All heavy atoms as a GROMACS GRO file, in nm:
protein
  595
    1MET      N    1   6.791   8.182  13.217
    1MET     CA    2   6.931   8.214  13.198
    1MET      C    3   6.952   8.359  13.240
    1MET      O    4   6.886   8.450  13.190
    1MET     CB    5   6.969   8.194  13.051
    1MET     CG    6   7.114   8.225  13.023
    1MET     SD    7   7.168   8.169  12.863
    1MET     CE    8   7.140   8.314  12.767
    2GLY      N    9   7.046   8.378  13.326
    2GLY     CA   10   7.073   8.512  13.375
    2GLY      C   11   7.192   8.575  13.305
    2GLY      O   12   7.257   8.516  13.218
    3LEU      N   13   7.220   8.698  13.345
    3LEU     CA   14   7.331   8.772  13.287
    3LEU      C   15   7.465   8.705  13.321
    3LEU      O   16   7.554   8.700  13.237
    3LEU     CB   17   7.328   8.916  13.337
    3LEU     CG   18   7.438   9.007  13.286
    3LEU    CD1   19   7.428   9.022  13.135
    3LEU    CD2   20   7.432   9.142  13.354
    4TRP      N   21   7.476   8.653  13.444
    4TRP     CA   22   7.601   8.589  13.483
    4TRP      C   23   7.629   8.464  13.398
    4TRP      O   24   7.742   8.441  13.356
    4TRP     CB   25   7.598   8.553  13.631
    4TRP     CG   26   7.725   8.490  13.676
    4TRP    CD1   27   7.746   8.358  13.704
    4TRP    CD2   28   7.851   8.555  13.694
    4TRP    NE1   29   7.877   8.337  13.740
    4TRP    CE2   30   7.944   8.457  13.734
    4TRP    CE3   31   7.894   8.686  13.680
    4TRP    CZ2   32   8.077   8.487  13.760
    4TRP    CZ3   33   8.026   8.715  13.707
    4TRP    CH2   34   8.115   8.616  13.746
    5THR      N   35   7.528   8.388  13.369
    5THR     CA   36   7.543   8.268  13.286
    5THR      C   37   7.584   8.306  13.144
    5THR      O   38   7.668   8.240  13.083
    5THR     CB   39   7.412   8.189  13.283
    5THR    OG1   40   7.369   8.165  13.416
    5THR    CG2   41   7.430   8.056  13.212
    6LEU      N   42   7.526   8.414  13.093
    6LEU     CA   43   7.562   8.462  12.960
    6LEU      C   44   7.708   8.509  12.956
    6LEU      O   45   7.781   8.478  12.862
    6LEU     CB   46   7.468   8.575  12.919
    6LEU     CG   47   7.489   8.632  12.779
    6LEU    CD1   48   7.458   8.526  12.674
    6LEU    CD2   49   7.402   8.753  12.760
    7LEU      N   50   7.751   8.579  13.060
    7LEU     CA   51   7.890   8.624  13.066
    7LEU      C   52   7.987   8.506  13.079
    7LEU      O   53   8.095   8.507  13.019
    7LEU     CB   54   7.909   8.721  13.184
    7LEU     CG   55   7.843   8.856  13.169
    7LEU    CD1   56   7.858   8.938  13.297
    7LEU    CD2   57   7.899   8.932  13.050
    8GLU      N   58   7.949   8.404  13.154
    8GLU     CA   59   8.033   8.284  13.164
    8GLU      C   60   8.044   8.214  13.030
    8GLU      O   61   8.152   8.165  12.994
    8GLU     CB   62   7.976   8.187  13.268
    8GLU     CG   63   8.003   8.226  13.409
    8GLU     CD   64   7.945   8.126  13.506
    8GLU    OE1   65   7.855   8.047  13.468
    8GLU    OE2   66   7.990   8.125  13.622
    9GLY      N   67   7.936   8.208  12.957
    9GLY     CA   68   7.938   8.145  12.824
    9GLY      C   69   8.029   8.221  12.729
    9GLY      O   70   8.104   8.161  12.652
   10CYS      N   71   8.023   8.353  12.732
   10CYS     CA   72   8.112   8.435  12.648
   10CYS      C   73   8.258   8.415  12.688
   10CYS      O   74   8.346   8.410  12.602
   10CYS     CB   75   8.074   8.582  12.658
   10CYS     SG   76   7.918   8.621  12.580
   11LEU      N   77   8.283   8.404  12.818
   11LEU     CA   78   8.419   8.381  12.865
   11LEU      C   79   8.470   8.244  12.818
   11LEU      O   80   8.586   8.232  12.775
   11LEU     CB   81   8.425   8.390  13.017
   11LEU     CG   82   8.561   8.372  13.082
   11LEU    CD1   83   8.656   8.483  13.037
   11LEU    CD2   84   8.549   8.370  13.232
   12LEU      N   85   8.386   8.143  12.822
   12LEU     CA   86   8.426   8.011  12.775
   12LEU      C   87   8.454   8.010  12.625
   12LEU      O   88   8.549   7.947  12.578
   12LEU     CB   89   8.319   7.907  12.809
   12LEU     CG   90   8.308   7.868  12.956
   12LEU    CD1   91   8.186   7.780  12.978
   12LEU    CD2   92   8.433   7.798  13.002
   13LEU      N   93   8.372   8.080  12.548
   13LEU     CA   94   8.395   8.090  12.404
   13LEU      C   95   8.525   8.164  12.374
   13LEU      O   96   8.601   8.124  12.287
   13LEU     CB   97   8.276   8.161  12.338
   13LEU     CG   98   8.286   8.178  12.187
   13LEU    CD1   99   8.282   8.042  12.118
   13LEU    CD2  100   8.175   8.267  12.137
   14THR      N  101   8.552   8.270  12.448
   14THR     CA  102   8.676   8.344  12.430
   14THR      C  103   8.797   8.259  12.467
   14THR      O  104   8.900   8.263  12.400
   14THR     CB  105   8.674   8.472  12.516
   14THR    OG1  106   8.554   8.544  12.487
   14THR    CG2  107   8.793   8.560  12.487
   15ASN      N  108   8.784   8.178  12.572
   15ASN     CA  109   8.892   8.086  12.608
   15ASN      C  110   8.917   7.986  12.497
   15ASN      O  111   9.032   7.953  12.466
   15ASN     CB  112   8.858   8.011  12.737
   15ASN     CG  113   8.873   8.097  12.859
   15ASN    OD1  114   8.955   8.188  12.863
   15ASN    ND2  115   8.793   8.069  12.959
   16ALA      N  116   8.811   7.936  12.437
   16ALA     CA  117   8.825   7.838  12.330
   16ALA      C  118   8.896   7.899  12.209
   16ALA      O  119   8.980   7.834  12.145
   16ALA     CB  120   8.689   7.786  12.289
   17LEU      N  121   8.866   8.024  12.176
   17LEU     CA  122   8.933   8.090  12.064
   17LEU      C  123   9.079   8.122  12.096
   17LEU      O  124   9.164   8.120  12.008
   17LEU     CB  125   8.859   8.219  12.026
   17LEU     CG  126   8.721   8.203  11.965
   17LEU    CD1  127   8.658   8.338  11.943
   17LEU    CD2  128   8.728   8.126  11.836
   18ALA      N  129   9.107   8.150  12.222
   18ALA     CA  130   9.243   8.190  12.260
   18ALA      C  131   9.342   8.075  12.255
   18ALA      O  132   9.462   8.098  12.237
   18ALA     CB  133   9.242   8.253  12.399
   19ILE      N  134   9.295   7.953  12.269
   19ILE     CA  135   9.390   7.841  12.275
   19ILE      C  136   9.412   7.772  12.141
   19ILE      O  137   9.488   7.677  12.131
   19ILE     CB  138   9.347   7.736  12.380
   19ILE    CG1  139   9.214   7.672  12.341
   19ILE    CG2  140   9.341   7.796  12.518
   19ILE    CD1  141   9.179   7.551  12.423
   20LEU      N  142   9.346   7.822  12.035
   20LEU     CA  143   9.365   7.761  11.904
   20LEU      C  144   9.507   7.785  11.855
   20LEU      O  145   9.556   7.898  11.854
   20LEU     CB  146   9.267   7.819  11.802
   20LEU     CG  147   9.121   7.780  11.821
   20LEU    CD1  148   9.035   7.852  11.719
   20LEU    CD2  149   9.103   7.632  11.811
   21ASN      N  150   9.574   7.679  11.814
   21ASN     CA  151   9.711   7.688  11.765
   21ASN      C  152   9.709   7.704  11.614
   21ASN      O  153   9.646   7.626  11.542
   21ASN     CB  154   9.787   7.561  11.804
   21ASN     CG  155   9.934   7.571  11.776
   21ASN    OD1  156   9.979   7.656  11.700
   21ASN    ND2  157  10.010   7.482  11.839
   22GLU      N  158   9.781   7.806  11.565
   22GLU     CA  159   9.780   7.832  11.421
   22GLU      C  160   9.847   7.720  11.343
   22GLU      O  161   9.796   7.676  11.240
   22GLU     CB  162   9.848   7.964  11.390
   22GLU     CG  163   9.847   7.996  11.243
   22GLU     CD  164   9.911   8.128  11.210
   22GLU    OE1  165   9.960   8.195  11.301
   22GLU    OE2  166   9.912   8.163  11.092
   23ASP      N  167   9.960   7.673  11.388
   23ASP     CA  168  10.036   7.573  11.312
   23ASP      C  169   9.966   7.437  11.307
   23ASP      O  170   9.965   7.370  11.205
   23ASP     CB  171  10.175   7.554  11.373
   23ASP     CG  172  10.258   7.681  11.362
   23ASP    OD1  173  10.235   7.759  11.268
   23ASP    OD2  174  10.345   7.703  11.450
   24ARG      N  175   9.906   7.396  11.417
   24ARG     CA  176   9.846   7.263  11.421
   24ARG      C  177   9.699   7.259  11.384
   24ARG      O  178   9.649   7.157  11.339
   24ARG     CB  179   9.865   7.201  11.560
   24ARG     CG  180  10.008   7.166  11.588
   24ARG     CD  181  10.021   7.076  11.705
   24ARG     NE  182   9.998   7.151  11.829
   24ARG     CZ  183   9.973   7.094  11.944
   24ARG    NH1  184   9.966   6.965  11.953
   24ARG    NH2  185   9.954   7.166  12.051
   25PHE      N  186   9.626   7.368  11.405
   25PHE     CA  187   9.482   7.362  11.383
   25PHE      C  188   9.435   7.456  11.272
   25PHE      O  189   9.358   7.415  11.185
   25PHE     CB  190   9.409   7.396  11.513
   25PHE     CG  191   9.260   7.383  11.502
   25PHE    CD1  192   9.200   7.259  11.501
   25PHE    CD2  193   9.181   7.495  11.489
   25PHE    CE1  194   9.063   7.247  11.489
   25PHE    CE2  195   9.044   7.484  11.477
   25PHE     CZ  196   8.985   7.360  11.477
   26LEU      N  197   9.478   7.579  11.274
   26LEU     CA  198   9.424   7.677  11.180
   26LEU      C  199   9.484   7.667  11.041
   26LEU      O  200   9.412   7.672  10.941
   26LEU     CB  201   9.444   7.818  11.236
   26LEU     CG  202   9.369   7.850  11.366
   26LEU    CD1  203   9.410   7.986  11.418
   26LEU    CD2  204   9.220   7.843  11.345
   27ALA      N  205   9.615   7.654  11.029
   27ALA     CA  206   9.681   7.653  10.898
   27ALA      C  207   9.639   7.534  10.810
   27ALA      O  208   9.614   7.554  10.691
   27ALA     CB  209   9.832   7.656  10.915
   28PRO      N  210   9.629   7.413  10.862
   28PRO     CA  211   9.585   7.302  10.774
   28PRO      C  212   9.442   7.319  10.721
   28PRO      O  213   9.408   7.260  10.619
   28PRO     CB  214   9.593   7.179  10.864
   28PRO     CG  215   9.688   7.213  10.971
   28PRO     CD  216   9.673   7.361  10.992
   29ARG      N  217   9.362   7.398  10.786
   29ARG     CA  218   9.224   7.419  10.742
   29ARG      C  219   9.207   7.546  10.660
   29ARG      O  220   9.096   7.584  10.626
   29ARG     CB  221   9.133   7.423  10.863
   29ARG     CG  222   9.119   7.286  10.927
   29ARG     CD  223   9.067   7.294  11.068
   29ARG     NE  224   9.048   7.162  11.125
   29ARG     CZ  225   9.144   7.089  11.177
   29ARG    NH1  226   9.268   7.132  11.177
   29ARG    NH2  227   9.119   6.970  11.229
   30GLY      N  228   9.317   7.614  10.629
   30GLY     CA  229   9.311   7.733  10.547
   30GLY      C  230   9.273   7.859  10.623
   30GLY      O  231   9.227   7.956  10.564
   31TRP      N  232   9.292   7.861  10.755
   31TRP     CA  233   9.256   7.975  10.836
   31TRP      C  234   9.379   8.047  10.889
   31TRP      O  235   9.373   8.114  10.992
   31TRP     CB  236   9.167   7.932  10.952
   31TRP     CG  237   9.029   7.901  10.910
   31TRP    CD1  238   8.988   7.788  10.846
   31TRP    CD2  239   8.913   7.983  10.924
   31TRP    NE1  240   8.855   7.794  10.820
   31TRP    CE2  241   8.806   7.912  10.867
   31TRP    CE3  242   8.891   8.108  10.979
   31TRP    CZ2  243   8.678   7.964  10.866
   31TRP    CZ3  244   8.763   8.159  10.976
   31TRP    CH2  245   8.658   8.088  10.920
   32SER      N  246   9.490   8.035  10.820
   32SER     CA  247   9.613   8.102  10.861
   32SER      C  248   9.605   8.250  10.826
   32SER      O  249   9.551   8.288  10.722
   32SER     CB  250   9.733   8.038  10.793
   32SER     OG  251   9.850   8.110  10.825
   33PHE      N  252   9.658   8.333  10.911
   33PHE     CA  253   9.653   8.477  10.887
   33PHE      C  254   9.739   8.517  10.768
   33PHE      O  255   9.711   8.614  10.701
   33PHE     CB  256   9.696   8.552  11.014
   33PHE     CG  257   9.650   8.693  11.018
   33PHE    CD1  258   9.515   8.722  11.026
   33PHE    CD2  259   9.739   8.798  11.013
   33PHE    CE1  260   9.470   8.853  11.031
   33PHE    CE2  261   9.696   8.929  11.017
   33PHE     CZ  262   9.561   8.956  11.027
   34SER      N  263   9.843   8.440  10.740
   34SER     CA  264   9.931   8.472  10.627
   34SER      C  265   9.863   8.443  10.493
   34SER      O  266   9.901   8.499  10.391
   34SER     CB  267  10.061   8.393  10.638
   34SER     OG  268  10.035   8.254  10.633
   35GLU      N  269   9.763   8.355  10.491
   35GLU     CA  270   9.692   8.323  10.367
   35GLU      C  271   9.591   8.429  10.327
   35GLU      O  272   9.543   8.432  10.215
   35GLU     CB  273   9.620   8.189  10.382
   35GLU     CG  274   9.712   8.071  10.394
   35GLU     CD  275   9.636   7.942  10.415
   35GLU    OE1  276   9.513   7.942  10.397
   35GLU    OE2  277   9.700   7.842  10.449
   36LEU      N  278   9.561   8.517  10.419
   36LEU     CA  279   9.461   8.620  10.393
   36LEU      C  280   9.527   8.738  10.324
   36LEU      O  281   9.617   8.800  10.378
   36LEU     CB  282   9.398   8.663  10.525
   36LEU     CG  283   9.272   8.746  10.518
   36LEU    CD1  284   9.161   8.664  10.454
   36LEU    CD2  285   9.231   8.789  10.656
   37SER      N  286   9.483   8.770  10.205
   37SER     CA  287   9.540   8.884  10.134
   37SER      C  288   9.480   9.014  10.188
   37SER      O  289   9.380   9.013  10.258
   37SER     CB  290   9.513   8.870   9.984
   37SER     OG  291   9.374   8.873   9.959
   38GLY      N  292   9.539   9.126  10.152
   38GLY     CA  293   9.498   9.255  10.205
   38GLY      C  294   9.355   9.293  10.173
   38GLY      O  295   9.288   9.356  10.252
   39GLY      N  296   9.304   9.256  10.058
   39GLY     CA  297   9.170   9.295  10.018
   39GLY      C  298   9.060   9.212  10.078
   39GLY      O  299   8.945   9.251  10.077
   40ARG      N  300   9.094   9.094  10.128
   40ARG     CA  301   8.991   9.003  10.179
   40ARG      C  302   8.971   9.014  10.330
   40ARG      O  303   8.903   8.932  10.389
   40ARG     CB  304   9.028   8.860  10.143
   40ARG     CG  305   9.020   8.835   9.995
   40ARG     CD  306   9.056   8.695   9.955
   40ARG     NE  307   9.041   8.595  10.059
   40ARG     CZ  308   9.100   8.477  10.056
   40ARG    NH1  309   9.179   8.446   9.955
   40ARG    NH2  310   9.080   8.390  10.151
   41THR      N  311   9.030   9.114  10.394
   41THR     CA  312   9.014   9.126  10.539
   41THR      C  313   8.874   9.172  10.577
   41THR      O  314   8.835   9.160  10.691
   41THR     CB  315   9.117   9.224  10.597
   41THR    OG1  316   9.103   9.351  10.531
   41THR    CG2  317   9.258   9.172  10.581
   42LYS      N  318   8.798   9.223  10.482
   42LYS     CA  319   8.661   9.268  10.510
   42LYS      C  320   8.561   9.153  10.500
   42LYS      O  321   8.445   9.170  10.536
   42LYS     CB  322   8.619   9.378  10.413
   42LYS     CG  323   8.708   9.499  10.416
   42LYS     CD  324   8.678   9.583  10.536
   42LYS     CE  325   8.759   9.712  10.527
   42LYS     NZ  326   8.780   9.774  10.651
   43SER      N  327   8.604   9.039  10.451
   43SER     CA  328   8.512   8.926  10.438
   43SER      C  329   8.481   8.866  10.575
   43SER      O  330   8.545   8.897  10.675
   43SER     CB  331   8.573   8.818  10.347
   43SER     OG  332   8.685   8.761  10.410
   44PHE      N  333   8.380   8.780  10.577
   44PHE     CA  334   8.341   8.716  10.703
   44PHE      C  335   8.455   8.631  10.759
   44PHE      O  336   8.482   8.634  10.879
   44PHE     CB  337   8.216   8.631  10.681
   44PHE     CG  338   8.166   8.564  10.805
   44PHE    CD1  339   8.108   8.638  10.906
   44PHE    CD2  340   8.178   8.427  10.821
   44PHE    CE1  341   8.063   8.577  11.021
   44PHE    CE2  342   8.133   8.365  10.936
   44PHE     CZ  343   8.074   8.441  11.036
   45LYS      N  344   8.522   8.558  10.671
   45LYS     CA  345   8.635   8.475  10.715
   45LYS      C  346   8.747   8.562  10.771
   45LYS      O  347   8.807   8.529  10.872
   45LYS     CB  348   8.686   8.392  10.597
   45LYS     CG  349   8.798   8.298  10.633
   45LYS     CD  350   8.840   8.216  10.512
   45LYS     CE  351   8.956   8.126  10.544
   45LYS     NZ  352   8.999   8.047  10.430
   46GLY      N  353   8.772   8.675  10.707
   46GLY     CA  354   8.875   8.766  10.756
   46GLY      C  355   8.840   8.825  10.892
   46GLY      O  356   8.926   8.842  10.978
   47GLN      N  357   8.713   8.856  10.912
   47GLN     CA  358   8.669   8.910  11.040
   47GLN      C  359   8.682   8.806  11.151
   47GLN      O  360   8.724   8.838  11.262
   47GLN     CB  361   8.524   8.958  11.030
   47GLN     CG  362   8.505   9.074  10.935
   47GLN     CD  363   8.567   9.201  10.988
   47GLN    OE1  364   8.561   9.229  11.106
   47GLN    NE2  365   8.625   9.278  10.899
   48ILE      N  366   8.645   8.681  11.121
   48ILE     CA  367   8.658   8.574  11.220
   48ILE      C  368   8.805   8.549  11.254
   48ILE      O  369   8.841   8.531  11.371
   48ILE     CB  370   8.590   8.445  11.170
   48ILE    CG1  371   8.440   8.466  11.154
   48ILE    CG2  372   8.618   8.327  11.263
   48ILE    CD1  373   8.367   8.495  11.283
   49MET      N  374   8.890   8.550  11.153
   49MET     CA  375   9.034   8.530  11.177
   49MET      C  376   9.090   8.645  11.261
   49MET      O  377   9.174   8.623  11.349
   49MET     CB  378   9.108   8.516  11.045
   49MET     CG  379   9.080   8.386  10.976
   49MET     SD  380   9.148   8.373  10.812
   49MET     CE  381   9.319   8.401  10.839
   50GLY      N  382   9.045   8.766  11.236
   50GLY     CA  383   9.088   8.878  11.318
   50GLY      C  384   9.044   8.864  11.462
   50GLY      O  385   9.118   8.896  11.555
   51LEU      N  386   8.922   8.812  11.483
   51LEU     CA  387   8.874   8.787  11.618
   51LEU      C  388   8.957   8.681  11.689
   51LEU      O  389   8.991   8.696  11.807
   51LEU     CB  390   8.727   8.744  11.612
   51LEU     CG  391   8.662   8.708  11.745
   51LEU    CD1  392   8.649   8.831  11.832
   51LEU    CD2  393   8.526   8.644  11.722
   52ILE      N  394   8.993   8.575  11.617
   52ILE     CA  395   9.075   8.469  11.676
   52ILE      C  396   9.210   8.524  11.718
   52ILE      O  397   9.258   8.499  11.830
   52ILE     CB  398   9.091   8.352  11.578
   52ILE    CG1  399   8.958   8.279  11.560
   52ILE    CG2  400   9.199   8.256  11.625
   52ILE    CD1  401   8.959   8.176  11.450
   53TYR      N  402   9.274   8.603  11.633
   53TYR     CA  403   9.405   8.658  11.666
   53TYR      C  404   9.396   8.764  11.776
   53TYR      O  405   9.488   8.777  11.857
   53TYR     CB  406   9.473   8.712  11.542
   53TYR     CG  407   9.531   8.602  11.459
   53TYR    CD1  408   9.462   8.550  11.350
   53TYR    CD2  409   9.652   8.544  11.492
   53TYR    CE1  410   9.512   8.446  11.276
   53TYR    CE2  411   9.704   8.440  11.419
   53TYR     CZ  412   9.633   8.391  11.311
   53TYR     OH  413   9.683   8.287  11.239
   54ALA      N  414   9.287   8.837  11.782
   54ALA     CA  415   9.271   8.935  11.890
   54ALA      C  416   9.258   8.867  12.025
   54ALA      O  417   9.313   8.914  12.125
   54ALA     CB  418   9.150   9.023  11.863
   55THR      N  419   9.185   8.755  12.030
   55THR     CA  420   9.171   8.684  12.157
   55THR      C  421   9.302   8.619  12.198
   55THR      O  422   9.328   8.604  12.318
   55THR     CB  423   9.061   8.577  12.149
   55THR    OG1  424   9.089   8.488  12.043
   55THR    CG2  425   8.926   8.640  12.131
   56GLN      N  426   9.386   8.582  12.103
   56GLN     CA  427   9.514   8.522  12.139
   56GLN      C  428   9.608   8.625  12.201
   56GLN      O  429   9.692   8.591  12.284
   56GLN     CB  430   9.578   8.458  12.017
   56GLN     CG  431   9.505   8.332  11.974
   56GLN     CD  432   9.564   8.268  11.851
   56GLN    OE1  433   9.653   8.323  11.789
   56GLN    NE2  434   9.512   8.153  11.815
   57TYR      N  435   9.594   8.751  12.164
   57TYR     CA  436   9.677   8.855  12.223
   57TYR      C  437   9.623   8.901  12.358
   57TYR      O  438   9.693   8.966  12.434
   57TYR     CB  439   9.689   8.975  12.130
   57TYR     CG  440   9.782   8.950  12.015
   57TYR    CD1  441   9.735   8.945  11.885
   57TYR    CD2  442   9.917   8.928  12.036
   57TYR    CE1  443   9.820   8.920  11.779
   57TYR    CE2  444  10.003   8.903  11.933
   57TYR     CZ  445   9.954   8.900  11.804
   57TYR     OH  446  10.038   8.875  11.699
   58MET      N  447   9.501   8.869  12.389
   58MET     CA  448   9.439   8.911  12.515
   58MET      C  449   9.441   8.800  12.620
   58MET      O  450   9.348   8.786  12.699
   58MET     CB  451   9.294   8.955  12.489
   58MET     CG  452   9.280   9.072  12.395
   58MET     SD  453   9.350   9.223  12.460
   58MET     CE  454   9.234   9.258  12.588
   59ARG      N  455   9.547   8.724  12.626
   59ARG     CA  456   9.551   8.610  12.718
   59ARG      C  457   9.563   8.652  12.863
   59ARG      O  458   9.502   8.589  12.951
   59ARG     CB  459   9.665   8.516  12.681
   59ARG     CG  460   9.633   8.438  12.557
   59ARG     CD  461   9.736   8.335  12.528
   59ARG     NE  462   9.697   8.263  12.406
   59ARG     CZ  463   9.775   8.177  12.346
   59ARG    NH1  464   9.894   8.151  12.394
   59ARG    NH2  465   9.732   8.117  12.238
   60VAL      N  466   9.639   8.757  12.893
   60VAL     CA  467   9.655   8.799  13.032
   60VAL      C  468   9.522   8.849  13.091
   60VAL      O  469   9.484   8.808  13.201
   60VAL     CB  470   9.767   8.905  13.045
   60VAL    CG1  471   9.775   8.961  13.185
   60VAL    CG2  472   9.901   8.846  13.005
   61PRO      N  473   9.447   8.936  13.021
   61PRO     CA  474   9.315   8.970  13.076
   61PRO      C  475   9.220   8.851  13.087
   61PRO      O  476   9.138   8.845  13.179
   61PRO     CB  477   9.259   9.073  12.975
   61PRO     CG  478   9.379   9.130  12.910
   61PRO     CD  479   9.479   9.020  12.905
   62LEU      N  480   9.234   8.754  12.997
   62LEU     CA  481   9.152   8.633  13.008
   62LEU      C  482   9.184   8.553  13.133
   62LEU      O  483   9.095   8.500  13.199
   62LEU     CB  484   9.171   8.545  12.885
   62LEU     CG  485   9.087   8.578  12.765
   62LEU    CD1  486   9.126   8.490  12.647
   62LEU    CD2  487   8.941   8.561  12.795
   63ILE      N  488   9.311   8.547  13.168
   63ILE     CA  489   9.351   8.477  13.290
   63ILE      C  490   9.290   8.546  13.411
   63ILE      O  491   9.237   8.481  13.502
   63ILE     CB  492   9.505   8.469  13.299
   63ILE    CG1  493   9.559   8.378  13.191
   63ILE    CG2  494   9.548   8.422  13.438
   63ILE    CD1  495   9.709   8.380  13.177
   64ILE      N  496   9.295   8.678  13.412
   64ILE     CA  497   9.239   8.754  13.524
   64ILE      C  498   9.088   8.733  13.532
   64ILE      O  499   9.032   8.711  13.641
   64ILE     CB  500   9.275   8.903  13.510
   64ILE    CG1  501   9.426   8.920  13.525
   64ILE    CG2  502   9.201   8.988  13.611
   64ILE    CD1  503   9.477   9.057  13.486
   65LEU      N  504   9.019   8.738  13.418
   65LEU     CA  505   8.875   8.715  13.418
   65LEU      C  506   8.839   8.574  13.462
   65LEU      O  507   8.739   8.553  13.532
   65LEU     CB  508   8.817   8.743  13.279
   65LEU     CG  509   8.810   8.890  13.240
   65LEU    CD1  510   8.768   8.902  13.094
   65LEU    CD2  511   8.716   8.964  13.329
   66ASN      N  512   8.920   8.475  13.424
   66ASN     CA  513   8.896   8.338  13.468
   66ASN      C  514   8.912   8.324  13.618
   66ASN      O  515   8.834   8.255  13.684
   66ASN     CB  516   8.989   8.242  13.395
   66ASN     CG  517   8.945   8.214  13.255
   66ASN    OD1  518   8.828   8.194  13.230
   66ASN    ND2  519   9.038   8.214  13.162
   67VAL      N  520   9.014   8.390  13.675
   67VAL     CA  521   9.035   8.385  13.820
   67VAL      C  522   8.918   8.450  13.892
   67VAL      O  523   8.868   8.397  13.992
   67VAL     CB  524   9.169   8.452  13.857
   67VAL    CG1  525   9.180   8.474  14.006
   67VAL    CG2  526   9.285   8.369  13.807
   68ILE      N  527   8.870   8.563  13.841
   68ILE     CA  528   8.755   8.629  13.902
   68ILE      C  529   8.632   8.539  13.896
   68ILE      O  530   8.558   8.526  13.995
   68ILE     CB  531   8.728   8.765  13.832
   68ILE    CG1  532   8.839   8.863  13.866
   68ILE    CG2  533   8.591   8.821  13.872
   68ILE    CD1  534   8.834   8.991  13.786
   69CYS      N  535   8.611   8.474  13.784
   69CYS     CA  536   8.497   8.384  13.768
   69CYS      C  537   8.506   8.267  13.865
   69CYS      O  538   8.406   8.228  13.926
   69CYS     CB  539   8.490   8.336  13.624
   69CYS     SG  540   8.345   8.238  13.586
   70ILE      N  541   8.623   8.212  13.882
   70ILE     CA  542   8.642   8.100  13.974
   70ILE      C  543   8.617   8.143  14.118
   70ILE      O  544   8.551   8.073  14.195
   70ILE     CB  545   8.783   8.039  13.956
   70ILE    CG1  546   8.793   7.968  13.824
   70ILE    CG2  547   8.817   7.946  14.072
   70ILE    CD1  548   8.934   7.927  13.784
   71VAL      N  549   8.668   8.260  14.155
   71VAL     CA  550   8.648   8.309  14.292
   71VAL      C  551   8.499   8.334  14.319
   71VAL      O  552   8.447   8.299  14.424
   71VAL     CB  553   8.733   8.437  14.316
   71VAL    CG1  554   8.693   8.506  14.444
   71VAL    CG2  555   8.880   8.403  14.318
   72VAL      N  556   8.429   8.394  14.223
   72VAL     CA  557   8.287   8.418  14.241
   72VAL      C  558   8.211   8.286  14.254
   72VAL      O  559   8.120   8.273  14.338
   72VAL     CB  560   8.231   8.503  14.124
   72VAL    CG1  561   8.080   8.504  14.123
   72VAL    CG2  562   8.286   8.644  14.132
   73LYS      N  563   8.248   8.187  14.174
   73LYS     CA  564   8.182   8.056  14.184
   73LYS      C  565   8.209   7.990  14.318
   73LYS      O  566   8.121   7.924  14.374
   73LYS     CB  567   8.232   7.964  14.072
   73LYS     CG  568   8.167   7.991  13.941
   73LYS     CD  569   8.024   7.948  13.946
   73LYS     CE  570   7.967   7.938  13.808
   73LYS     NZ  571   7.830   7.891  13.808
   74LEU      N  572   8.331   8.007  14.372
   74LEU     CA  573   8.363   7.948  14.501
   74LEU      C  574   8.288   8.016  14.614
   74LEU      O  575   8.242   7.951  14.707
   74LEU     CB  576   8.514   7.955  14.526
   74LEU     CG  577   8.600   7.856  14.448
   74LEU    CD1  578   8.748   7.886  14.472
   74LEU    CD2  579   8.567   7.714  14.486
   75VAL      N  580   8.274   8.147  14.606
   75VAL     CA  581   8.208   8.222  14.712
   75VAL      C  582   8.056   8.206  14.704
   75VAL      O  583   7.989   8.181  14.805
   75VAL     CB  584   8.250   8.372  14.706
   75VAL    CG1  585   8.166   8.456  14.800
   75VAL    CG2  586   8.397   8.387  14.737
   76ALA      N  587   8.001   8.221  14.583
   76ALA     CA  588   7.856   8.220  14.569
   76ALA      C  589   7.797   8.079  14.560
   76ALA      O  590   7.679   8.061  14.583
   76ALA     CB  591   7.816   8.300  14.444
   77GLY      N  592   7.878   7.986  14.522
   77GLY     CA  593   7.828   7.848  14.515
   77GLY      C  594   7.767   7.807  14.387
   77GLY      O  595   7.736   7.859  14.292
   0.00000   0.00000   0.00000
């Protein structure tokens, strides 16, 4: 496994986190950001929820990184 494969895997994981819908997927399972009180943001669940919401705000850079990955795959084979 090379560095490029590792970066592709991280990009795929980030894409998966970015498309999670709060109303249909996260809220019914208790992962809504509104359910998290101020003191529990340091917990593991709070950190994961923060990561999910951060990736949802970074959609434009994700689109650019996906396009770069596709172009590299097309050129390099």
